[in-house]
Backbone atoms as SQL, in Angstrom:
CREATE TABLE atoms (id INTEGER PRIMARY KEY, chain TEXT, resi INTEGER, resn TEXT, atom TEXT, x REAL, y REAL, z REAL);
INSERT INTO atoms VALUES
  (1, 'A', 1, 'UNK', 'N', -5.418, 64.623, -67.616),
  (2, 'A', 1, 'UNK', 'CA', -4.464, 64.474, -66.550),
  (3, 'A', 1, 'UNK', 'C', -5.158, 64.108, -65.238),
  (4, 'A', 2, 'UNK', 'N', -6.240, 64.815, -64.987),
  (5, 'A', 2, 'UNK', 'CA', -6.968, 64.562, -63.750),
  (6, 'A', 2, 'UNK', 'C', -7.565, 63.161, -63.757),
  (7, 'A', 3, 'UNK', 'N', -8.002, 62.732, -64.918),
  (8, 'A', 3, 'UNK', 'CA', -8.579, 61.402, -65.016),
  (9, 'A', 3, 'UNK', 'C', -7.493, 60.357, -64.764),
  (10, 'A', 4, 'UNK', 'N', -6.299, 60.584, -65.334),
  (11, 'A', 4, 'UNK', 'CA', -5.191, 59.667, -65.133),
  (12, 'A', 4, 'UNK', 'C', -4.798, 59.635, -63.654),
  (13, 'A', 5, 'UNK', 'N', -4.739, 60.848, -63.050),
  (14, 'A', 5, 'UNK', 'CA', -4.378, 60.908, -61.628),
  (15, 'A', 5, 'UNK', 'C', -5.431, 60.226, -60.769),
  (16, 'A', 6, 'UNK', 'N', -6.699, 60.401, -61.145),
  (17, 'A', 6, 'UNK', 'CA', -7.779, 59.764, -60.402),
  (18, 'A', 6, 'UNK', 'C', -7.655, 58.243, -60.517),
  (19, 'A', 7, 'UNK', 'N', -7.347, 57.743, -61.716),
  (20, 'A', 7, 'UNK', 'CA', -7.182, 56.317, -61.908),
  (21, 'A', 7, 'UNK', 'C', -5.983, 55.793, -61.105),
  (22, 'A', 8, 'UNK', 'N', -4.879, 56.580, -61.137),
  (23, 'A', 8, 'UNK', 'CA', -3.693, 56.199, -60.381),
  (24, 'A', 8, 'UNK', 'C', -3.986, 56.160, -58.883),
  (25, 'A', 9, 'UNK', 'N', -4.746, 57.166, -58.425),
  (26, 'A', 9, 'UNK', 'CA', -5.110, 57.185, -57.000),
  (27, 'A', 9, 'UNK', 'C', -5.996, 55.992, -56.647),
  (28, 'A', 10, 'UNK', 'N', -6.894, 55.656, -57.556),
  (29, 'A', 10, 'UNK', 'CA', -7.762, 54.504, -57.322),
  (30, 'A', 10, 'UNK', 'C', -6.921, 53.224, -57.248),
  (31, 'A', 11, 'UNK', 'N', -5.984, 53.086, -58.212),
  (32, 'A', 11, 'UNK', 'CA', -5.124, 51.904, -58.204),
  (33, 'A', 11, 'UNK', 'C', -4.227, 51.880, -56.964),
  (34, 'A', 12, 'UNK', 'N', -3.718, 53.067, -56.599),
  (35, 'A', 12, 'UNK', 'CA', -2.883, 53.161, -55.398),
  (36, 'A', 12, 'UNK', 'C', -3.691, 52.803, -54.161),
  (37, 'A', 13, 'UNK', 'N', -4.936, 53.258, -54.110),
  (38, 'A', 13, 'UNK', 'CA', -5.809, 52.936, -52.978),
  (39, 'A', 13, 'UNK', 'C', -6.052, 51.432, -52.921),
  (40, 'A', 14, 'UNK', 'N', -6.269, 50.831, -54.076),
  (41, 'A', 14, 'UNK', 'CA', -6.487, 49.393, -54.128),
  (42, 'A', 14, 'UNK', 'C', -5.233, 48.657, -53.661),
  (43, 'A', 15, 'UNK', 'N', -4.055, 49.148, -54.130),
  (44, 'A', 15, 'UNK', 'CA', -2.803, 48.514, -53.717),
  (45, 'A', 15, 'UNK', 'C', -2.582, 48.655, -52.219),
  (46, 'A', 16, 'UNK', 'N', -2.913, 49.825, -51.667),
  (47, 'A', 16, 'UNK', 'CA', -2.770, 50.021, -50.213),
  (48, 'A', 16, 'UNK', 'C', -3.723, 49.119, -49.445),
  (49, 'A', 17, 'UNK', 'N', -4.935, 48.928, -49.993),
  (50, 'A', 17, 'UNK', 'CA', -5.894, 48.030, -49.351),
  (51, 'A', 17, 'UNK', 'C', -5.353, 46.608, -49.337),
  (52, 'A', 18, 'UNK', 'N', -4.781, 46.170, -50.463),
  (53, 'A', 18, 'UNK', 'CA', -4.189, 44.840, -50.529),
  (54, 'A', 18, 'UNK', 'C', -3.020, 44.728, -49.552),
  (55, 'A', 19, 'UNK', 'N', -2.168, 45.761, -49.524),
  (56, 'A', 19, 'UNK', 'CA', -1.021, 45.763, -48.615),
  (57, 'A', 19, 'UNK', 'C', -1.488, 45.708, -47.161),
  (58, 'A', 20, 'UNK', 'N', -2.519, 46.494, -46.829),
  (59, 'A', 20, 'UNK', 'CA', -3.048, 46.478, -45.471),
  (60, 'A', 20, 'UNK', 'C', -3.613, 45.099, -45.132),
  (61, 'A', 21, 'UNK', 'N', -4.347, 44.502, -46.065),
  (62, 'A', 21, 'UNK', 'CA', -4.917, 43.174, -45.852),
  (63, 'A', 21, 'UNK', 'C', -3.792, 42.144, -45.659),
  (64, 'A', 22, 'UNK', 'N', -2.741, 42.248, -46.494),
  (65, 'A', 22, 'UNK', 'CA', -1.614, 41.328, -46.372),
  (66, 'A', 22, 'UNK', 'C', -0.919, 41.504, -45.026),
  (67, 'A', 23, 'UNK', 'N', -0.762, 42.760, -44.593),
  (68, 'A', 23, 'UNK', 'CA', -0.142, 43.041, -43.300),
  (69, 'A', 23, 'UNK', 'C', -0.974, 42.431, -42.169),
  (70, 'A', 24, 'UNK', 'N', -2.301, 42.575, -42.264),
  (71, 'A', 24, 'UNK', 'CA', -3.185, 41.974, -41.253),
  (72, 'A', 24, 'UNK', 'C', -3.025, 40.451, -41.243),
  (73, 'A', 25, 'UNK', 'N', -2.970, 39.860, -42.453),
  (74, 'A', 25, 'UNK', 'CA', -2.810, 38.417, -42.544),
  (75, 'A', 25, 'UNK', 'C', -1.478, 37.981, -41.931),
  (76, 'A', 26, 'UNK', 'N', -0.411, 38.736, -42.197),
  (77, 'A', 26, 'UNK', 'CA', 0.901, 38.415, -41.627),
  (78, 'A', 26, 'UNK', 'C', 0.885, 38.548, -40.107),
  (79, 'A', 27, 'UNK', 'N', 0.167, 39.545, -39.594),
  (80, 'A', 27, 'UNK', 'CA', 0.051, 39.717, -38.148),
  (81, 'A', 27, 'UNK', 'C', -0.680, 38.530, -37.533),
  (82, 'A', 28, 'UNK', 'N', -1.785, 38.116, -38.188),
  (83, 'A', 28, 'UNK', 'CA', -2.544, 36.960, -37.695),
  (84, 'A', 28, 'UNK', 'C', -1.670, 35.711, -37.743),
  (85, 'A', 29, 'UNK', 'N', -0.923, 35.524, -38.846),
  (86, 'A', 29, 'UNK', 'CA', -0.045, 34.371, -38.966),
  (87, 'A', 29, 'UNK', 'C', 1.033, 34.391, -37.876),
  (88, 'A', 30, 'UNK', 'N', 1.565, 35.579, -37.592),
  (89, 'A', 30, 'UNK', 'CA', 2.575, 35.707, -36.541),
  (90, 'A', 30, 'UNK', 'C', 1.999, 35.315, -35.186),
  (91, 'A', 31, 'UNK', 'N', 0.752, 35.770, -34.906),
  (92, 'A', 31, 'UNK', 'CA', 0.110, 35.406, -33.643),
  (93, 'A', 31, 'UNK', 'C', -0.135, 33.898, -33.568),
  (94, 'A', 32, 'UNK', 'N', -0.580, 33.326, -34.702),
  (95, 'A', 32, 'UNK', 'CA', -0.820, 31.883, -34.725),
  (96, 'A', 32, 'UNK', 'C', 0.484, 31.116, -34.511),
  (97, 'A', 33, 'UNK', 'N', 1.576, 31.587, -35.117),
  (98, 'A', 33, 'UNK', 'CA', 2.868, 30.928, -34.926),
  (99, 'A', 33, 'UNK', 'C', 3.328, 31.035, -33.471),
  (100, 'A', 34, 'UNK', 'N', 3.067, 32.172, -32.835),
  (101, 'A', 34, 'UNK', 'CA', 3.415, 32.348, -31.428),
  (102, 'A', 34, 'UNK', 'C', 2.617, 31.369, -30.562),
  (103, 'A', 35, 'UNK', 'N', 1.304, 31.257, -30.830),
  (104, 'A', 35, 'UNK', 'CA', 0.465, 30.318, -30.080),
  (105, 'A', 35, 'UNK', 'C', 0.890, 28.872, -30.341),
  (106, 'A', 36, 'UNK', 'N', 1.238, 28.558, -31.609),
  (107, 'A', 36, 'UNK', 'CA', 1.690, 27.215, -31.942),
  (108, 'A', 36, 'UNK', 'C', 2.993, 26.898, -31.213),
  (109, 'A', 37, 'UNK', 'N', 3.881, 27.881, -31.135),
  (110, 'A', 37, 'UNK', 'CA', 5.139, 27.693, -30.423),
  (111, 'A', 37, 'UNK', 'C', 4.884, 27.410, -28.943),
  (112, 'A', 38, 'UNK', 'N', 3.950, 28.161, -28.355),
  (113, 'A', 38, 'UNK', 'CA', 3.601, 27.935, -26.947),
  (114, 'A', 38, 'UNK', 'C', 3.011, 26.539, -26.760),
  (115, 'A', 39, 'UNK', 'N', 2.122, 26.130, -27.692),
  (116, 'A', 39, 'UNK', 'CA', 1.512, 24.798, -27.602),
  (117, 'A', 39, 'UNK', 'C', 2.572, 23.711, -27.728),
  (118, 'A', 40, 'UNK', 'N', 3.545, 23.914, -28.646),
  (119, 'A', 40, 'UNK', 'CA', 4.614, 22.931, -28.808),
  (120, 'A', 40, 'UNK', 'C', 5.504, 22.873, -27.570),
  (121, 'A', 41, 'UNK', 'N', 5.724, 24.008, -26.924),
  (122, 'A', 41, 'UNK', 'CA', 6.508, 24.036, -25.684),
  (123, 'A', 41, 'UNK', 'C', 5.798, 23.239, -24.598),
  (124, 'A', 42, 'UNK', 'N', 4.478, 23.440, -24.476),
  (125, 'A', 42, 'UNK', 'CA', 3.688, 22.682, -23.496),
  (126, 'A', 42, 'UNK', 'C', 3.727, 21.186, -23.827),
  (127, 'A', 43, 'UNK', 'N', 3.601, 20.861, -25.115),
  (128, 'A', 43, 'UNK', 'CA', 3.642, 19.468, -25.534),
  (129, 'A', 43, 'UNK', 'C', 4.994, 18.840, -25.217),
  (130, 'A', 44, 'UNK', 'N', 6.074, 19.574, -25.467),
  (131, 'A', 44, 'UNK', 'CA', 7.405, 19.066, -25.160),
  (132, 'A', 44, 'UNK', 'C', 7.563, 18.834, -23.661),
  (133, 'A', 45, 'UNK', 'N', 7.081, 19.801, -22.872),
  (134, 'A', 45, 'UNK', 'CA', 7.148, 19.665, -21.421),
  (135, 'A', 45, 'UNK', 'C', 6.339, 18.452, -20.954),
  (136, 'A', 46, 'UNK', 'N', 5.152, 18.277, -21.534),
  (137, 'A', 46, 'UNK', 'CA', 4.307, 17.130, -21.181),
  (138, 'A', 46, 'UNK', 'C', 4.988, 15.826, -21.571),
  (139, 'A', 47, 'UNK', 'N', 5.626, 15.812, -22.749),
  (140, 'A', 47, 'UNK', 'CA', 6.333, 14.616, -23.199),
  (141, 'A', 47, 'UNK', 'C', 7.476, 14.283, -22.245),
  (142, 'A', 48, 'UNK', 'N', 8.211, 15.314, -21.808),
  (143, 'A', 48, 'UNK', 'CA', 9.291, 15.087, -20.848),
  (144, 'A', 48, 'UNK', 'C', 8.733, 14.527, -19.551),
  (145, 'A', 49, 'UNK', 'N', 7.607, 15.084, -19.091),
  (146, 'A', 49, 'UNK', 'CA', 6.993, 14.588, -17.860),
  (147, 'A', 49, 'UNK', 'C', 6.557, 13.133, -18.023),
  (148, 'A', 50, 'UNK', 'N', 5.964, 12.804, -19.182),
  (149, 'A', 50, 'UNK', 'CA', 5.532, 11.427, -19.424),
  (150, 'A', 50, 'UNK', 'C', 6.732, 10.492, -19.481),
  (151, 'A', 51, 'UNK', 'N', 7.851, 10.964, -20.046),
  (152, 'A', 51, 'UNK', 'CA', 9.068, 10.149, -20.082),
  (153, 'A', 51, 'UNK', 'C', 9.568, 9.896, -18.668),
  (154, 'A', 52, 'UNK', 'N', 9.582, 10.955, -17.844),
  (155, 'A', 52, 'UNK', 'CA', 10.013, 10.807, -16.445),
  (156, 'A', 52, 'UNK', 'C', 9.077, 9.851, -15.712),
  (157, 'A', 53, 'UNK', 'N', 7.748, 10.010, -15.933),
  (158, 'A', 53, 'UNK', 'CA', 6.782, 9.122, -15.283),
  (159, 'A', 53, 'UNK', 'C', 6.998, 7.682, -15.736),
  (160, 'A', 54, 'UNK', 'N', 7.287, 7.494, -17.021),
  (161, 'A', 54, 'UNK', 'CA', 7.536, 6.145, -17.530),
  (162, 'A', 54, 'UNK', 'C', 8.762, 5.534, -16.856),
  (163, 'A', 55, 'UNK', 'N', 9.828, 6.336, -16.705),
  (164, 'A', 55, 'UNK', 'CA', 11.029, 5.841, -16.036),
  (165, 'A', 55, 'UNK', 'C', 10.731, 5.500, -14.581),
  (166, 'A', 56, 'UNK', 'N', 9.960, 6.366, -13.917),
  (167, 'A', 56, 'UNK', 'CA', 9.607, 6.099, -12.520),
  (168, 'A', 56, 'UNK', 'C', 8.761, 4.834, -12.402),
  (169, 'A', 57, 'UNK', 'N', 7.832, 4.633, -13.349),
  (170, 'A', 57, 'UNK', 'CA', 7.014, 3.426, -13.318),
  (171, 'A', 57, 'UNK', 'C', 7.867, 2.182, -13.553),
  (172, 'A', 58, 'UNK', 'N', 8.869, 2.313, -14.434),
  (173, 'A', 58, 'UNK', 'CA', 9.773, 1.181, -14.668),
  (174, 'A', 58, 'UNK', 'C', 10.539, 0.852, -13.394),
  (175, 'A', 59, 'UNK', 'N', 11.061, 1.897, -12.721),
  (176, 'A', 59, 'UNK', 'CA', 11.792, 1.683, -11.467),
  (177, 'A', 59, 'UNK', 'C', 10.868, 1.117, -10.391),
  (178, 'A', 60, 'UNK', 'N', 9.631, 1.618, -10.340),
  (179, 'A', 60, 'UNK', 'CA', 8.665, 1.105, -9.364),
  (180, 'A', 60, 'UNK', 'C', 8.346, -0.356, -9.639),
  (181, 'A', 61, 'UNK', 'N', 8.195, -0.697, -10.924),
  (182, 'A', 61, 'UNK', 'CA', 7.940, -2.084, -11.293),
  (183, 'A', 61, 'UNK', 'C', 9.096, -2.982, -10.854),
  (184, 'A', 62, 'UNK', 'N', 10.330, -2.508, -11.068),
  (185, 'A', 62, 'UNK', 'CA', 11.499, -3.286, -10.640),
  (186, 'A', 62, 'UNK', 'C', 11.501, -3.450, -9.123),
  (187, 'A', 63, 'UNK', 'N', 11.186, -2.348, -8.404),
  (188, 'A', 63, 'UNK', 'CA', 11.147, -2.418, -6.941),
  (189, 'A', 63, 'UNK', 'C', 10.071, -3.385, -6.463),
  (190, 'A', 64, 'UNK', 'N', 8.907, -3.363, -7.121),
  (191, 'A', 64, 'UNK', 'CA', 7.828, -4.278, -6.739),
  (192, 'A', 64, 'UNK', 'C', 8.203, -5.727, -7.047),
  (193, 'A', 65, 'UNK', 'N', 8.940, -5.938, -8.150),
  (194, 'A', 65, 'UNK', 'CA', 9.397, -7.291, -8.471),
  (195, 'A', 65, 'UNK', 'C', 10.337, -7.796, -7.385),
  (196, 'A', 66, 'UNK', 'N', 11.266, -6.926, -6.964),
  (197, 'A', 66, 'UNK', 'CA', 12.182, -7.301, -5.877),
  (198, 'A', 66, 'UNK', 'C', 11.399, -7.577, -4.596),
  (199, 'A', 67, 'UNK', 'N', 10.413, -6.713, -4.305),
  (200, 'A', 67, 'UNK', 'CA', 9.600, -6.896, -3.104),
  (201, 'A', 67, 'UNK', 'C', 8.825, -8.209, -3.161),
  (202, 'A', 68, 'UNK', 'N', 8.269, -8.515, -4.347),
  (203, 'A', 68, 'UNK', 'CA', 7.537, -9.767, -4.506),
  (204, 'A', 68, 'UNK', 'C', 8.467, -10.958, -4.310),
  (205, 'A', 69, 'UNK', 'N', 9.656, -10.855, -4.896),
  (206, 'A', 69, 'UNK', 'CA', 10.636, -11.934, -4.743),
  (207, 'A', 69, 'UNK', 'C', 11.015, -12.109, -3.273),
  (208, 'A', 70, 'UNK', 'N', 11.245, -10.981, -2.589),
  (209, 'A', 70, 'UNK', 'CA', 11.590, -11.027, -1.165),
  (210, 'A', 70, 'UNK', 'C', 10.452, -11.624, -0.352),
  (211, 'A', 71, 'UNK', 'N', 9.220, -11.235, -0.685),
  (212, 'A', 71, 'UNK', 'CA', 8.055, -11.773, 0.016),
  (213, 'A', 71, 'UNK', 'C', 7.947, -13.279, -0.188),
  (214, 'A', 72, 'UNK', 'N', 8.207, -13.739, -1.435),
  (215, 'A', 72, 'UNK', 'CA', 8.181, -15.183, -1.691),
  (216, 'A', 72, 'UNK', 'C', 9.257, -15.884, -0.877),
  (217, 'A', 73, 'UNK', 'N', 10.453, -15.277, -0.833),
  (218, 'A', 73, 'UNK', 'CA', 11.536, -15.881, -0.048),
  (219, 'A', 73, 'UNK', 'C', 11.159, -15.941, 1.423),
  (220, 'A', 74, 'UNK', 'N', 10.547, -14.871, 1.940),
  (221, 'A', 74, 'UNK', 'CA', 10.132, -14.858, 3.347),
  (222, 'A', 74, 'UNK', 'C', 9.051, -15.901, 3.602),
  (223, 'A', 75, 'UNK', 'N', 8.139, -16.080, 2.626),
  (224, 'A', 75, 'UNK', 'CA', 7.099, -17.094, 2.763),
  (225, 'A', 75, 'UNK', 'C', 7.724, -18.485, 2.816),
  (226, 'A', 76, 'UNK', 'N', 8.691, -18.718, 1.908),
  (227, 'A', 76, 'UNK', 'CA', 9.382, -20.013, 1.902),
  (228, 'A', 76, 'UNK', 'C', 10.126, -20.217, 3.223),
  (229, 'A', 77, 'UNK', 'N', 10.831, -19.154, 3.705),
  (230, 'A', 77, 'UNK', 'CA', 11.543, -19.261, 4.981),
  (231, 'A', 77, 'UNK', 'C', 10.568, -19.542, 6.116),
  (232, 'A', 78, 'UNK', 'N', 9.392, -18.892, 6.080),
  (233, 'A', 78, 'UNK', 'CA', 8.383, -19.116, 7.111),
  (234, 'A', 78, 'UNK', 'C', 7.909, -20.566, 7.093),
  (235, 'A', 79, 'UNK', 'N', 7.679, -21.104, 5.884),
  (236, 'A', 79, 'UNK', 'CA', 7.254, -22.500, 5.786),
  (237, 'A', 79, 'UNK', 'C', 8.346, -23.439, 6.291),
  (238, 'A', 80, 'UNK', 'N', 9.594, -23.111, 5.933),
  (239, 'A', 80, 'UNK', 'CA', 10.702, -23.946, 6.405),
  (240, 'A', 80, 'UNK', 'C', 10.816, -23.892, 7.924),
  (241, 'A', 81, 'UNK', 'N', 10.630, -22.689, 8.492),
  (242, 'A', 81, 'UNK', 'CA', 10.684, -22.571, 9.951),
  (243, 'A', 81, 'UNK', 'C', 9.547, -23.342, 10.612),
  (244, 'A', 82, 'UNK', 'N', 8.371, -23.321, 9.988),
  (245, 'A', 82, 'UNK', 'CA', 7.249, -24.089, 10.518),
  (246, 'A', 82, 'UNK', 'C', 7.563, -25.582, 10.504),
  (247, 'A', 83, 'UNK', 'N', 8.111, -26.037, 9.362),
  (248, 'A', 83, 'UNK', 'CA', 8.477, -27.462, 9.270),
  (249, 'A', 83, 'UNK', 'C', 9.596, -27.803, 10.257),
  (250, 'A', 84, 'UNK', 'N', 10.566, -26.901, 10.401),
  (251, 'A', 84, 'UNK', 'CA', 11.650, -27.131, 11.364),
  (252, 'A', 84, 'UNK', 'C', 11.105, -27.184, 12.786),
  (253, 'A', 85, 'UNK', 'N', 10.162, -26.287, 13.083),
  (254, 'A', 85, 'UNK', 'CA', 9.547, -26.276, 14.410),
  (255, 'A', 85, 'UNK', 'C', 8.815, -27.591, 14.668),
  (256, 'A', 86, 'UNK', 'N', 8.084, -28.075, 13.639),
  (257, 'A', 86, 'UNK', 'CA', 7.394, -29.359, 13.797),
  (258, 'A', 86, 'UNK', 'C', 8.387, -30.487, 14.015),
  (259, 'A', 87, 'UNK', 'N', 9.501, -30.471, 13.245),
  (260, 'A', 87, 'UNK', 'CA', 10.519, -31.513, 13.404),
  (261, 'A', 87, 'UNK', 'C', 11.143, -31.444, 14.787),
  (262, 'A', 88, 'UNK', 'N', 11.404, -30.222, 15.275),
  (263, 'A', 88, 'UNK', 'CA', 11.983, -30.074, 16.613),
  (264, 'A', 88, 'UNK', 'C', 11.001, -30.530, 17.690),
  (265, 'A', 89, 'UNK', 'N', 9.709, -30.264, 17.472),
  (266, 'A', 89, 'UNK', 'CA', 8.691, -30.719, 18.421),
  (267, 'A', 89, 'UNK', 'C', 8.676, -32.246, 18.478),
  (268, 'A', 90, 'UNK', 'N', 8.740, -32.874, 17.312),
  (269, 'A', 90, 'UNK', 'CA', 8.780, -34.348, 17.277),
  (270, 'A', 90, 'UNK', 'C', 10.050, -34.858, 17.948),
  (271, 'A', 91, 'UNK', 'N', 11.181, -34.197, 17.664),
  (272, 'A', 91, 'UNK', 'CA', 12.444, -34.604, 18.282),
  (273, 'A', 91, 'UNK', 'C', 12.375, -34.467, 19.792),
  (274, 'A', 92, 'UNK', 'N', 11.821, -33.354, 20.273),
  (275, 'A', 92, 'UNK', 'CA', 11.683, -33.151, 21.715),
  (276, 'A', 92, 'UNK', 'C', 10.789, -34.217, 22.332),
  (277, 'A', 93, 'UNK', 'N', 9.660, -34.494, 21.645),
  (278, 'A', 93, 'UNK', 'CA', 8.738, -35.516, 22.140),
  (279, 'A', 93, 'UNK', 'C', 9.423, -36.884, 22.180),
  (280, 'A', 94, 'UNK', 'N', 10.177, -37.197, 21.120),
  (281, 'A', 94, 'UNK', 'CA', 10.899, -38.474, 21.075),
  (282, 'A', 94, 'UNK', 'C', 11.942, -38.545, 22.179),
  (283, 'A', 95, 'UNK', 'N', 12.648, -37.428, 22.392),
  (284, 'A', 95, 'UNK', 'CA', 13.657, -37.379, 23.462),
  (285, 'A', 95, 'UNK', 'C', 13.005, -37.611, 24.819),
  (286, 'A', 96, 'UNK', 'N', 11.846, -36.986, 25.054),
  (287, 'A', 96, 'UNK', 'CA', 11.133, -37.193, 26.331),
  (288, 'A', 96, 'UNK', 'C', 10.721, -38.652, 26.476),
  (289, 'A', 97, 'UNK', 'N', 10.223, -39.235, 25.367),
  (290, 'A', 97, 'UNK', 'CA', 9.809, -40.639, 25.431),
  (291, 'A', 97, 'UNK', 'C', 11.012, -41.527, 25.730),
  (292, 'A', 98, 'UNK', 'N', 12.157, -41.241, 25.075),
  (293, 'A', 98, 'UNK', 'CA', 13.350, -42.032, 25.324),
  (294, 'A', 98, 'UNK', 'C', 13.827, -41.868, 26.765),
  (295, 'A', 99, 'UNK', 'N', 13.692, -40.661, 27.307),
  (296, 'A', 99, 'UNK', 'CA', 14.086, -40.411, 28.692),
  (297, 'A', 99, 'UNK', 'C', 13.182, -41.192, 29.638),
  (298, 'A', 100, 'UNK', 'N', 11.861, -41.143, 29.344),
  (299, 'A', 100, 'UNK', 'CA', 10.915, -41.902, 30.187),
  (300, 'A', 100, 'UNK', 'C', 11.212, -43.395, 30.099),
  (301, 'A', 101, 'UNK', 'N', 11.463, -43.881, 28.855),
  (302, 'A', 101, 'UNK', 'CA', 11.772, -45.308, 28.691),
  (303, 'A', 101, 'UNK', 'C', 13.058, -45.673, 29.431),
  (304, 'A', 102, 'UNK', 'N', 14.036, -44.783, 29.380),
  (305, 'A', 102, 'UNK', 'CA', 15.307, -45.032, 30.062),
  (306, 'A', 102, 'UNK', 'C', 15.081, -45.131, 31.567),
  (307, 'A', 103, 'UNK', 'N', 14.287, -44.185, 32.140),
  (308, 'A', 103, 'UNK', 'CA', 13.985, -44.237, 33.569),
  (309, 'A', 103, 'UNK', 'C', 13.232, -45.510, 33.912),
  (310, 'A', 104, 'UNK', 'N', 12.250, -45.858, 33.049),
  (311, 'A', 104, 'UNK', 'CA', 11.461, -47.060, 33.304),
  (312, 'A', 104, 'UNK', 'C', 12.360, -48.302, 33.253),
  (313, 'A', 105, 'UNK', 'N', 13.256, -48.334, 32.243),
  (314, 'A', 105, 'UNK', 'CA', 14.181, -49.475, 32.123),
  (315, 'A', 105, 'UNK', 'C', 15.096, -49.555, 33.337),
  (316, 'A', 106, 'UNK', 'N', 15.597, -48.389, 33.796),
  (317, 'A', 106, 'UNK', 'CA', 16.462, -48.374, 34.987),
  (318, 'A', 106, 'UNK', 'C', 15.703, -48.879, 36.211),
  (319, 'A', 107, 'UNK', 'N', 14.468, -48.398, 36.393),
  (320, 'A', 107, 'UNK', 'CA', 13.665, -48.824, 37.545),
  (321, 'A', 107, 'UNK', 'C', 13.331, -50.309, 37.448),
  (322, 'A', 108, 'UNK', 'N', 12.981, -50.736, 36.218),
  (323, 'A', 108, 'UNK', 'CA', 12.645, -52.145, 36.029),
  (324, 'A', 108, 'UNK', 'C', 13.870, -53.034, 36.281),
  (325, 'A', 109, 'UNK', 'N', 15.025, -52.555, 35.773),
  (326, 'A', 109, 'UNK', 'CA', 16.275, -53.307, 36.006),
  (327, 'A', 109, 'UNK', 'C', 16.571, -53.391, 37.513),
  (328, 'A', 110, 'UNK', 'N', 16.336, -52.298, 38.223),
  (329, 'A', 110, 'UNK', 'CA', 16.573, -52.295, 39.667),
  (330, 'A', 110, 'UNK', 'C', 15.646, -53.271, 40.381),
  (331, 'A', 111, 'UNK', 'N', 14.392, -53.337, 39.925),
  (332, 'A', 111, 'UNK', 'CA', 13.434, -54.254, 40.522),
  (333, 'A', 111, 'UNK', 'C', 13.835, -55.711, 40.238),
  (334, 'A', 112, 'UNK', 'N', 14.241, -55.979, 39.006),
  (335, 'A', 112, 'UNK', 'CA', 14.660, -57.341, 38.643),
  (336, 'A', 112, 'UNK', 'C', 15.880, -57.760, 39.483),
  (337, 'A', 113, 'UNK', 'N', 16.813, -56.846, 39.615),
  (338, 'A', 113, 'UNK', 'CA', 18.012, -57.157, 40.389),
  (339, 'A', 113, 'UNK', 'C', 17.672, -57.400, 41.850),
  (340, 'A', 114, 'UNK', 'N', 16.694, -56.697, 42.369),
  (341, 'A', 114, 'UNK', 'CA', 16.341, -56.868, 43.770),
  (342, 'A', 114, 'UNK', 'C', 15.651, -58.224, 43.987),
  (343, 'A', 115, 'UNK', 'N', 14.953, -58.735, 42.977),
  (344, 'A', 115, 'UNK', 'CA', 14.323, -60.034, 43.081),
  (345, 'A', 115, 'UNK', 'C', 15.336, -61.147, 42.917),
  (346, 'A', 116, 'UNK', 'N', 16.394, -60.887, 42.224),
  (347, 'A', 116, 'UNK', 'CA', 17.390, -61.923, 41.982),
  (348, 'A', 116, 'UNK', 'C', 18.299, -61.926, 43.164);
């Protein structure tokens, strides 16, 4: 009887050792799952941030495209204004020349009439 009880106690001790080891393994697995969950939460948050950054970069790219287009339009307007200014300068110069010629013609006509 004592031998049987001793064997049973030995087997029970072995079973308790296995149960304790399994419990430790489950505890470690639970901790690992908790850490994995935290890592996945951080990853999700980072992914959301990257998505927001991507959207902001897309909007910034659109804004820069508009700015570039506006800058090109302003450059074209500036060139047109420069050409218009040159044309107006030529027109003013021509008008002055025509005015001088008109005065000269009037004076010359007056001189011719005085000789006649």
